C-alpha atoms as one frame of an Amber mdcrd trajectory, in Angstrom:
protein
  72.058 -22.847  66.844  68.672 -23.610  64.972  67.586 -27.368  65.018  65.342
 -26.642  61.946  62.789 -23.856  62.179  63.729 -23.806  66.890  65.881 -21.448
  68.111  67.876 -23.099  70.941  69.623 -20.625  73.613  69.233 -19.672  76.866
  66.766 -17.153  76.346  64.198 -18.869  73.713  61.188 -21.759  75.004  62.731
 -25.378  76.205  63.399 -27.671  73.665  61.965 -31.019  74.844  62.745 -33.650
  72.760  60.974 -36.815  74.545  63.440 -39.933  74.506  62.136 -42.989  73.187
  65.267 -44.929  72.831  64.669 -48.416  73.104  61.402 -48.214  74.312  59.891
 -49.598  71.656  61.593 -53.346  71.589  61.912 -53.526  68.386  58.783 -53.391
  66.997  57.197 -50.393  64.211  54.282 -49.836  65.148  55.180 -48.754  68.682
  57.674 -46.710  67.680  54.940 -45.235  66.094  53.411 -44.597  68.854  55.827
 -42.767  71.405  55.715 -40.838  68.053  51.729 -39.785  67.957  52.406 -39.561
  71.654  55.508 -37.189  71.323  53.813 -35.178  69.160  50.081 -34.896  70.716
  52.489 -33.828  74.201  53.327 -31.326  72.273  57.596 -32.113  73.072  59.444
 -30.755  70.187  61.559 -34.139  69.016  61.305 -37.090  69.542  65.233 -39.460
  69.543  65.449 -43.150  69.001  69.041 -44.706  68.991  71.057 -46.071  65.745
  73.225 -48.990  66.364  74.489 -51.924  65.718  74.649 -55.052  68.439  77.299
 -57.108  67.402  79.574 -53.832  67.350  78.524 -51.834  70.578  79.324 -54.830
  72.583  81.483 -57.990  72.417  79.584 -60.907  73.020  80.951 -61.344  77.143
  79.332 -58.037  78.179  77.560 -57.631  80.777  74.389 -55.471  81.439  74.758
 -52.691  83.712  73.347 -52.914  87.348  69.340 -51.892  86.436  69.044 -53.684
  82.831  69.135 -57.083  84.853  65.898 -59.025  84.729  65.632 -61.868  87.242
  63.157 -63.491  84.826  65.515 -63.479  81.604  68.968 -64.539  81.848  70.096
 -63.476  78.383  73.057 -61.785  77.742  73.093 -57.860  77.339  74.141 -59.071
  73.393  70.981 -60.512  72.462  69.010 -57.961  74.716  69.787 -55.030  72.313
  69.462 -57.554  68.972  65.709 -57.767  70.535  66.122 -53.607  70.858  67.862
 -52.677  66.998  65.744 -51.088  64.488  66.624 -51.977  60.712  67.642 -49.027
  58.466  64.560 -49.348  56.102  62.575 -49.332  59.967  64.191 -46.330  60.643
  63.543 -44.444  57.697  60.004 -45.368  58.200  59.796 -43.549  61.195  62.157
 -40.533  60.324  59.539 -39.919  57.734  56.495 -39.892  59.540  57.908 -37.916
  62.409  58.057 -35.206  59.156  54.094 -36.190  58.337  53.837 -35.859  61.885
  55.489 -32.182  62.041  57.635 -33.584  64.758  61.388 -33.617  64.540  63.276
 -36.287  64.183  66.293 -37.244  66.365  68.899 -40.459  67.007  72.168 -41.062
  68.644  73.893 -42.805  66.594  76.754 -45.607  68.220  79.020 -46.445  64.981
  80.225 -44.176  61.638  78.069 -46.268  59.657  75.210 -45.333  61.453  75.836
 -41.202  61.426  76.857 -41.512  57.502  73.347 -43.317  57.228  71.501 -40.175
  59.376  73.036 -37.906  57.680  71.925 -39.521  54.506  68.446 -39.391  56.026
  69.189 -35.141  56.902  68.425 -35.266  60.333  68.716 -31.870  61.527  71.033
 -33.016  64.472  72.865 -35.262  66.441  73.015 -36.746  69.886  76.069 -38.119
  71.574  75.570 -40.419  74.259  77.508 -39.677  77.381  79.349 -43.173  77.580
  81.212 -41.988  73.740  82.246 -38.749  75.152  85.562 -39.981  75.098  84.792
 -41.531  71.731  87.384 -39.408  69.270  87.073 -40.583  66.016  83.101 -41.069
  66.174  82.953 -36.724  67.732  85.006 -35.905  64.885  83.343 -37.860  62.464
  79.803 -36.263  63.667  81.305 -32.587  64.272  82.941 -33.217  60.330  78.970
 -32.839  59.448  78.597 -29.146  60.276  75.246 -29.724  62.465  74.388 -29.397
  65.592  75.635 -31.715  68.745  73.789 -32.770  71.499  76.559 -34.005  73.612
  75.268 -35.741  77.373  77.740 -35.667  79.732  76.552 -38.077  82.092  79.899
 -39.829  82.714  81.667 -37.175  81.982  84.230 -34.852  84.288  85.068 -30.394
  83.406  88.186 -32.051  81.856  86.499 -35.082  78.933  83.725 -32.121  78.597
  86.633 -29.487  77.420  87.963 -32.593  75.585  84.778 -33.354  73.792  83.950
 -29.859  72.478  87.329 -29.201  71.365  87.618 -32.681  69.167  84.139 -31.097
  67.751  85.230 -27.406  67.349  88.144 -28.359  66.011  86.142 -29.695  62.653
  84.765 -25.769  62.022  81.409 -26.924  63.771  80.847 -24.227  66.896  77.162
 -25.843  67.197  77.419 -27.450  69.975  74.880 -27.689  72.839  75.304 -29.445
  76.269  73.623 -31.277  78.678  73.727 -32.271  82.554  73.023 -36.058  83.035
  73.919 -38.324  85.644  73.931 -41.479  84.232  72.458 -43.718  86.666  69.155
 -45.219  86.231  67.308 -44.282  87.845  68.432 -41.097  89.523  68.365 -40.136
  92.951  66.838 -36.655  94.253  69.796 -36.441  96.248  72.717 -36.980  93.304
  71.295 -35.009  90.474  73.083 -31.551  91.470  71.537 -29.131  89.693  73.785
 -26.263  90.482  76.191 -28.112  87.631  73.841 -26.029  85.015  74.957 -23.255
  86.511  77.995 -23.311  86.009  78.168 -25.177  82.600  76.701 -22.141  82.101
  79.248 -19.408  83.182  81.606 -22.148  81.778  80.464 -22.364  77.761  79.369
 -19.570  75.259  76.222 -22.880  73.997  73.177 -23.794  75.109  72.776 -25.336
  78.241  70.202 -28.580  78.932  69.426 -31.078  81.511  69.176 -34.778  80.427
  66.651 -36.303  83.389  67.145 -40.014  84.837  65.150 -39.514  87.202  61.732
 -40.729  88.328  59.208 -37.839  87.920  58.753 -34.452  85.928  60.236 -31.929
  89.573  63.599 -31.973  88.485  63.119 -30.800  84.520  61.034 -27.674  85.967
  63.937 -26.358  87.898  66.383 -27.448  85.610  63.970 -25.197  83.338  63.844
 -22.689  86.150  67.484 -22.970  86.567  67.801 -22.159  82.934  68.639 -24.935
  81.316  67.467 -24.751  78.116  67.457 -28.165  76.485  65.404 -30.491  78.330
  66.039 -34.568  77.681  63.440 -36.913  79.112  62.602 -40.782  78.849  58.936
 -41.954  78.381  56.967 -45.142  77.525  53.402 -46.320  77.086  54.032 -48.222
  79.325  56.344 -48.673  82.838  56.055 -52.142  83.179  56.097 -52.716  79.844
  59.555 -55.080  79.050  63.005 -53.224  78.657  65.319 -52.011  80.987  64.372
 -48.046  80.496  60.158 -48.739  80.274  60.427 -48.218  84.494  61.934 -44.819
  84.838  60.618 -43.512  82.128  57.265 -40.876  81.505  53.919 -43.190  81.595
  52.576 -40.683  78.824  50.369 -37.971  81.428  53.349 -37.732  82.958  54.794
 -36.576  79.684  52.077 -34.467  78.499  52.234 -32.725  82.402  55.728 -32.333
  81.825  55.179 -29.844  78.461  52.180 -28.668  79.924  55.033 -27.096  83.241
  57.566 -25.887  81.490  55.177 -24.381  79.285  53.804 -22.348  82.006  57.190
 -22.202  83.812  58.412 -20.120  80.778  55.456 -17.221  80.847  56.360 -17.190
  84.451  59.729 -16.519  84.069  59.208 -13.017  82.240  61.916 -11.167  81.121
  63.540  -9.965  84.568  62.151  -5.848  83.893  60.350  -5.456  87.298  57.667
  -3.643  85.654  53.821  -3.611  86.969  50.707  -5.345  85.018  47.237  -3.974
  83.901  45.830  -5.858  87.068  48.416  -4.586  89.593  47.711  -0.886  88.176
  43.968  -1.260  89.122  44.833  -3.154  92.119  47.913  -0.569  93.488  45.092
   2.403  92.352  42.557   1.033  94.684  44.764  -0.151  97.914  48.413   1.715
  98.023  48.399   3.914 100.836  47.246   7.853 100.644  47.634  10.477 102.717
  44.488  12.086 103.717  43.042  14.444 105.931  40.867  13.999 109.056  40.300
  17.451 109.675  39.351  20.220 107.327
C-alpha cells in the first residue's frame, strides 16, 4: 500500500502524520507555520480537517466536555465556524505542502468535501472515529480508490468490521486501521495498546495508532509493538485558544517524537540474531577459553 512514494506496511518505516486538525484557528498564516513545523520535524504528512460547519452540527449541538471553555460560552456551531477553512484556503495549503515536499492529508466530513479533496488529488483519505458508522460517507470515500485511513476510537470490533466491509465492497482494499481512544486527553490507563496486536492478528491491513495522550511515550511504545502509522496532534502554542491545543504536542515534543520513532526503528532490527562487528571484536577479547596453566 502506497501513499505517494511511502510504503505503508508492518515492515516498513513508520508513516508519521502530524495532526494539525483545527489548531490553525482558522488562520491560514498559522496553518502554513504548522506545515513548516511538521516538515522541519521530519513528519511524513500533515493532516487538516475539511468540513462545512452548518452541515456538520445542529445549532443546538452541545460541545464535548473537553471543548467547554468557562471564558467562552459560544455554541459548538459558533466554535466550528471560527475554525473552518474556505476551499480556496485549503487549496493554498495543499499547494504549499507540495512546495515544501510534505504530504497533505485532510479528514472530510461530508460528500462535498470528499469531492473537493479528490479534485485536489489528495493521495489518501482519513475517516474520523465518529464517522466509522457513516455508511454513505465511507462508501463515497472507498469509491475514490485511494488509501483509506480509519480511526477506530468510538468503534467496537464489529463496527470496524462493518466499515472495512463497506470499503472492500467498493473494490477498494487500500485500508489502514488506526487503534485510537476518543478521549481528549486519553488517560494512560485507558490506552490499551495490546489492541494493536489484536488488530494485527485480525486484519491483513497495516495497523497504526492515533494517539490522544498528553506525551509521546505511548506513541513510541506503539511503534515498538508494531504500529506502522502514528498520528499525533501538534500545535505552535499549547496555550492558544481552541479545544485541541492543550492536549497537543508543542514544537519541541514533535521533533522528539519523530527522532525517537526513527531511533526505535533502527533499534528494532530485522529479528535475526547476528553479531555486529563491534560485538565480534569484544567476543575475541572477552569470551571464555581453555588455557593450560602447566606444561
